[in-house]
ROTOR-35847 format. One record per residue: residue in three letters; x, z, y of N, C-alpha, C in turn. Coordinates in steps of 0.02 Angstrom, whole numbers, plus 50000, padded with zeros to 5 digits. Layout:
! residues N
ALAXZYXZYXZY...
//
This chain:
! residues 280
MET552205649854545551815646554606551735647054640ARG551735645954726551335648054790551145644954795LEU550615646954837549955644854861549645644654921ASP549485640354971549455639755026548875636755054ARG548495640055090547875633955105547835631655195ILE547565625755184547675624755260546915622155285ALA546625622055225545575622455259545395626955216ASP544805627755236544255632055161544325629855131ASP544235621555098544225618555056545075612855025ILE545855615355047546295611055048546795617555021TYR547115615254954547525619954948548175616954946ILE548875621154941549365616354929549725621454893LEU549955620354828550365622654776550955619554771MET551495626954762552355624054765552455625354714SER552945620054679553475624154622553775630654631ASP554005632554588554705635354600554965634254535ASN554855630554468555185628354434555655622654459TYR555335618554514556105610454531555765610254591ALA556335610654638556465608254698555775609954753GLN555375615754764555055615354779554395610354764VAL554295607054760553775600154746553165606054746THR552985598454785552095601854805551615595554768CYS550845600654763550275596354739549845600554775THR549235594454815548745596854861548255596754823VAL547585600454800547015600954789546645602554845LEU546255595754836545415598154909544765598954853THR544325604054862543835606354826543295601854849THR542725601154810542005599554848541585600254804ALA540775600554808540435602954791540285596454721LEU540615591754727540575587854698541235586554629GLY541965591954651542345592154590543035591154647ALA543505591754613544135590154642544545585254654ILE544975585154702545405578454704546105581154709LEU546345578854658546955581654672547655575454682VAL548385578854730548675573854749549175577554696ASP549625571654667550335573554626550205580854570THR550345579654523550415583454462550795589254444MET551555590454473551855594454455552365590754385PRO553175593654398553205587854357553355590854271PHE553265597954273553325601054225552345604154199PRO552315603554117551705605154096551435611054139GLU552125616554123551785624354127551545625154189ASP551975621554258551465620954340550725616154301ALA550905610654282550205608554299549625611454251ARG549715614854201549085618654168549245622554210GLN549325628054267549225631454328549105627954371VAL549135621954378548695621154435547815618454413LEU547985616254338547175614654313546895621954314ALA547235627254292546815633754275546585635054367PHE546955634854395546715636254453546125632754486ILE546055624154490545515620254514544695625254457GLU545075624354389544475625154333544125635854372ASP544525638254382544465643954394543845644154470LYS543945638354508543535635254567542975633754549LEU542975629054514542535624554509542185623254434GLY542575625654379542225627554326542625621054284PRO542485620654220543095613254176542695606554166ARG543285602954156543195595554182542655593454255SER543215597954280543065596154374543525593154410VAL544035589654401544535585554427544225579554421ARG543955575554486543695569954470544205564554483TYR544785566454527545165559854555545885565054545VAL546245558954521547105562554526547575557254575ILE547585556554631548245553454664548875555854659THR549095549854647549825549254633550355546654705THR550875549554725550775547754777551555539954768HIS551885543654710552485535654707552665538454628HIS552755537054605553095534254516553675539154506HIS554005542954536554445548554525554105553154479ALA554645554254421554155561654384554125567054413ASP554355570854457554265575654478553355576354511HIS553185568554524552515569754554551985566554516THR552325565154430551945561454391551835563654322TYR552545567854316552185568054243551935574954221GLY551325576954277550795581854249550305577554238ALA550315571754269549455571354262549245567554201TYR549755571054130548965570454085548695575554051VAL548965579154097548565586854086547835585654114PHE547665581054163547235582154200546825575854181GLY546675572954116546445568154106545955565054097ASP545275568854117544615569054149544615564554206GLY544985566054263545105563054345545155557154313LEU545045551354349545195545654368545975544954405MET546205541054379546995542254423547045535654481ILE547165537654538547475531554589548285531454587ALA548475524454582549005524054649549415517854667GLN549725514654712549835511054736550155505454687GLN549845497254699550015495354636550805492254599GLU551155495554661551915495454623552045501854586CYS551675506554604551705513454547551565509454501TYR550975508754473550725505854396551275501254366ARG551665497554407552075492054373552835496554362ASN552925502654395553745505254378553415507554326LEU552985512654312552775516154270552585512954198ARG552285506054200552135503854120553125499654106ARG553285497454143553975496854155554635497654110TYR554565506454173555275509054146554995517854116GLY554525518654144553985524654128554305527754067GLN554085524654013554205527153930554895529453927ALA555305524253921555875525653932556365530053967GLN556025531354030556415536854078556125545554061LEU555455543954038555135548354009555655552153933GLU555745547653875556125549553850556835552053834ARG557115549453879557855550353907557715558353950ALA557195559453963557095566654021556995572453962LYS556555569653900556605574453862557065577353810ARG557445572553812558235573853752558595579653828ASP558645577653887558995583753936558475590853951THR557935588653940557495595353966556885595453918PRO557205598053876556665600453835555855602053844ALA555805605953884555235610453927554495604653934LEU554895597353935554535589953957554375588653894ALA554325591553840554285589853751553405588253750PRO553055591353784552375591453764552285584853812VAL552455583353872552425576853907551855570953894GLN551685568153914551295560053884551385555653960LEU551615549653947551695545953994550925542654039ARG550615543954095550165541054104549895536354155LEU549785530554141549635524554198549025528454233PRO549115522854304548195523254328548005522454305ASP547325522254337546705518954301546635512954372VAL546605517554426546475511154490547015509354512THR547275505954559547725503954580547485499254668PHE547825501854726547765496054777548575492954807GLY548435491254870549025488554878549135489154960ARG548825489755020548935492355098548705498955074GLU547875498155066547605506155075546915504855037LEU546565511355050545925513855009545515518455036HIS544905518255031544645522455082544205524955009LEU544405533254984544155537154942543545542154979HIS543045542654949542395546554966542205550654905LEU542235559854915541905563554847541505567454915GLY540905570654888540715575554921540545575754996HIS540855580455043540875576855102541595575555134ARG542035577355068542815571855092542895563955107HIS543255561855135543245555855170544345556555147LEU544475551555111545075550355122545495547255119HIS545775543855170546135536055189546825537055150LEU546915532455104547515532355050547825526155097PHE548525526255123548755520155141549425519155135HIS549985514155110550485511755101550915516855137THR551315517555121552145520655174552595519655145PRO553025514255151553535512455101554125514855140GLY554705517155089555385519055116555775523955083HIS555295529555054555605534355011555805528954931THR555105526054907555035521554850554635514754906ALA554665508154856554485504154869553595506354854ASP553415511154821552485511054781552385518254825ALA552675522154888552535529254913551795526654957ILE551355531754946550885531954987550665538155020SER550285538555080550165543355095549255545355120ILE549195552055099548405551655121548165553755192HIS547875551055230547705555355301546855558355297ILE546895565755292546085569055279545855569155365PRO545575563955397545315563755463545025567655485GLU544445574455462544205578855484544435584355505GLU545235585455464545575590555457546185587955513LYS546325581955516546995578955575547525580855514ALA547535577655450547975582155410548115576255368VAL548845575455354549165569355328549585573455244ILE549265569955201549675571255132550215567255101ALA550625567155137551275563555152551945561555083GLY551815564855022552225563654975552835564354999ASP553285561954972554065559454974554345556255036THR553535554555074553985550555123554105555555186VAL553825561355193553945565755204554275570955169MET554905573655207555365579855158555895582955223PRO556205589155206556545591055243557285585455255VAL557545581155204557985576455230557575571055203PRO557445565955238557235559655212557875557855137TYR557325553055098557675553155055557765544955044ILE558305539655018558095536055029558715530054972ALA558715534954934559305532154885558865524154850ALA558395525854825557945521354804557485518254827GLY557815517054894557105515254975557525510454996SER557245512455061557335508155134557325511755177PRO557955513155228557675517955274557555513355344GLU557455507155356557205505655400556115504155377GLN556225504555320555405502855299555095513255322LEU555575515555282555595523655296555225526655369ARG555935525055405555665523655485555005523555504LYS554575516355497554115515055510553465515255472SER553605520355419553035523855407553105530055414LEU553755532755450553635539255479553285539755553LEU553455535155562553035531555640552285531855641THR552275528755576551465527055558551055534055551ILE551425537355524551145546055506551305548355579GLN551575547755627551675550755685551095549155726GLU550965543855732550535540555765549605540955766LEU549685543255692548955548555649548855557655708LYS549455556955739549595562555771549085571955742PRO549395571255681549035574355622549245583155671SER548865586655626548855593655631549265600155573PHE549115594355529549535596855475549955593155445VAL550815593355416550945587155365551245590255296VAL550755588555255551045591955167551835586955147GLN552345589955140552985586155128552925586355048GLY553195581655027553175581054954553595587454932HIS553905589954972554515594754929554325601154998GLY554215607754992554575613055061553835612155073GLU554015617855154553425619755173552925617555228VAL552325617655237551825612255253552205612355344LEU552015607355365552415605655444551975606855487LEU551665614755512551035614455571551025610255623ARG550475609755656550515605155719551065607055762GLY551555610955778551925608755838552595608255803GLU552455608155748553165605455698553465597455670VAL552475594455700552815587855659553115583955702ASP553125583155747553535577955809554015578855786GLU554435582655793555065587455803555505585255731ALA554955586155672555125584255601555285577655591ILE554715574555651554735564055610555295563255653ASP555345563555725555785563455778556615563955734SER556845568855707557095573355663557695570255620SER557065566455580557015562855506557035555455541ILE557115551955593557185546055613557915545555636ARG557945551855690558615550655687559195553855635TYR559165556055597559415553655528559645549455520LEU559115545855487559255538255464559715533455497GLU559635535855578560045531255615560785531155599ALA560905539255598561465542255616561785541255553ILE561675542355485562015540655422562115532455388GLU561555526155446561655521855439562415519355466GLU562415522455541562975520555584563725524155533LYS563455530555531564105533055499564415528655444VAL563995526655389564165523355341564485514155354LYS564185512855397564275505255430565075505855447GLN565365511755485565915514055515566505513155453VAL566315516855421566525516655360566905511055320VAL566265506855298566415500255275566875495655322GLU566535495655392566955491855435567635491355449ARG567745498655419568705500855423568845499255352GLY568805496255297568795494655256569175502055212GLN568745506855219568945513955217568535516055128PRO568945517255072568475519854999567935523655010ALA567535525954977566845529454951566945536654970SER567825537554934567605544154950567655546855019ARG567735542955076567805544455145567035548955159LEU566785547255109566035548355148565785555755131LYS566355558555095566345565355094566325568555157ALA566675567755206566845566555274566235570455311ILE565725566355282565015565955310564815570555305ASP564605576255323563995584055316563615579955345ILE563085585855295562415583155323562295586655407GLU562745591755409562325594855479562765589655549SER563475583355532563425581055576562905574755575CYS562555574355541561965570155545561245573255560GLY561365580355602560625583355637560315583755588LYS560245587655496560115592155467560335596455433SER559785603655417560265607855368560265607955328ARG560865610955285560915609555209560465616655193ILE560145619855222559835626155206559225626055147PRO558745620355173558045618255144558195616855064LEU557405617555021557735617154961558185619454917ASP558385625454935559075632354887559305626954891GLY559675622854951560425616854987560165611654922LEU559825609554871559625602554873559815596354929VAL559455599654976559645592855040560285591655048ALA560735596055013561285591355025561695587754977ARG561525589054913561435583154864561065576154887LEU560385576954896559895572354936560545568454982HIS560905571255036561285566955080561685564455042THR562185565655001562575563654978562305555054920SER561885557754900561605550254873561335547254916ASN561175547554976560975542655027561345540055054LEU561855543155042562695539955104562855531755033MET563005536354975563285530754931562865525554918ALA562105526354947561745521854914561845519154981LEU561985519055040561995513755085562595509755088TYR563145514955069563775512055046563655508354985ARG563455507154939563565501654892562925493654913GLU562685498254983562035491955013562455486855043TYR563005491055072563375487855148564115484055098THR564445485555067564975483255026564715477954974LYS563995478954916563905475954900564275474654808VAL564865481954814565185481954765564975487154746ARG565305489854684565135497854660565845500154683PRO565725506854725566165508154780566575516354699ASP567045517054736567625520954696567395525954688ALA567495530454652567255535054635567725543654699
//
């Protein structure tokens, strides 16, 4: 697991086991705040060991989940002493579908066998302000990647922990490009010095605007290109000709995973625009 620090008491941990997914640890004199929890028990236990090495046992006070996807929630059970906070739709998704999805995941991935589904203890709608020690966190709804996605603004550090709202390539297969554009602009308006992406490297001050502008252009490009395919009556197989580079993004980040995310985006838009199941 990779460890980076963006302030004296803010640490970013990145998994080597799954898609460079990140979690963030904020330490205070009164305990730790954890944002996202890793997908695999092995990773989550490493994060817990890191926190306890710094602050001692039972020191996780809050566990914030940026959205309901497995790679951000499955480790939550490891941090059972901390109060779990999420957007209200995250709770509803996990309650309705989480256990069945976890059981399927366990059958496919034996490493997930110890995972226990955990539901949030506290939920909110649009925003929530959290104070612990010297830290003030502003949690706010940033839908688009998913309907329940949130980001966390740390005003004193001019930092934003964005979850999957900010990624090397936007991913809207289960979301909305229009909502995601609005959420990206909301983050950009905060003029952050750092943005912690849900996957991949932390964006630094000189990178933030271009990364967000690039993601907005990408969303506009895939919408336009898929609409052209649909308007011409072409089959879904025609989407294969729309490579990620033609939409302004590189296929290199996340060890090439972004190319698969791009394909999923195109297929999701095709289904939306046709309202029928696309051909293989």
